[in-house]
C-alpha positions as CSV (number, residue, x, y, z in Angstrom):
1,M,158.4,130.5,-11.2
2,K,161.6,132.3,-12.2
3,C,159.7,134.3,-14.8
4,F,157.3,135.7,-12.2
5,L,160.2,136.5,-9.9
6,W,162.0,138.6,-12.6
7,M,158.7,140.3,-13.5
8,G,158.1,141.2,-9.9
9,L,161.6,142.6,-9.5
10,A,161.2,144.6,-12.7
11,L,157.9,146.0,-11.6
12,F,159.4,146.9,-8.2
13,G,162.3,148.6,-9.8
14,W,160.0,150.7,-12.1
15,S,157.9,151.7,-9.1
16,Q,161.0,153.2,-7.5
17,I,161.7,155.7,-10.3
18,P,160.3,159.1,-9.2
19,A,158.0,161.0,-11.5
20,Q,159.3,164.3,-12.8
21,A,157.6,167.4,-14.1
22,Q,158.5,169.1,-17.3
23,T,161.2,171.8,-16.8
24,A,162.6,174.6,-19.0
25,T,165.9,172.7,-19.2
26,D,164.5,169.4,-20.6
27,T,166.0,168.0,-23.8
28,N,164.2,169.5,-26.9
29,E,162.7,172.2,-24.7
30,G,160.6,169.6,-22.9
31,V,158.5,168.6,-26.0
32,R,155.4,166.7,-24.9
33,V,152.5,165.2,-26.9
34,T,149.4,164.3,-24.9
35,A,146.3,162.7,-26.2
36,D,142.7,163.4,-25.1
37,A,141.0,160.0,-24.8
38,A,137.5,161.6,-25.0
39,T,138.0,163.7,-28.2
40,G,140.9,161.8,-29.8
41,S,142.8,165.1,-30.2
42,Q,146.5,165.5,-29.5
43,L,148.2,168.5,-27.8
44,L,151.9,169.4,-28.5
45,T,153.5,171.5,-25.8
46,W,157.1,172.7,-25.1
47,W,159.0,175.4,-23.2
48,G,160.0,178.0,-25.8
49,K,163.2,179.9,-25.5
50,A,163.3,183.7,-25.8
51,G,164.6,184.8,-29.2
52,R,163.6,181.6,-31.1
53,T,160.8,181.1,-33.5
54,Y,159.2,177.7,-33.7
55,F,157.8,176.2,-36.9
56,V,155.9,172.9,-36.4
57,Q,155.9,170.2,-39.0
58,Q,153.7,167.1,-39.3
59,S,153.9,163.8,-41.2
60,Y,151.5,160.9,-41.6
61,D,154.2,158.5,-42.9
62,L,157.5,160.0,-41.5
63,I,158.7,160.5,-45.0
64,N,156.7,163.4,-46.4
65,W,156.6,166.4,-44.1
66,T,154.5,169.6,-44.2
67,Y,154.4,172.7,-42.0
68,V,151.5,173.2,-39.7
69,P,150.1,176.7,-40.4
70,V,151.2,177.9,-36.9
71,V,154.3,179.9,-36.0
72,R,155.1,180.5,-32.3
73,A,157.7,182.8,-30.7
74,G,159.7,181.5,-27.8
75,G,159.4,183.0,-24.4
76,A,155.9,184.2,-24.9
């Protein structure tokens, strides 16, 4: 019974946290990765800052990294 009470309180607490949209002042320029369930593809988005150039890296094992052949200018 106590377990269900704690779970209920936890769920109630989480439901009271307001959802927030991505903003230009988010940590790491608001980096988000979203997955498309239908295609299995993933989309990386962020708010670029003017005067910066972004080079994206990828890793399958978090040890060996390679650059994605994409370069993006911030503020564009």
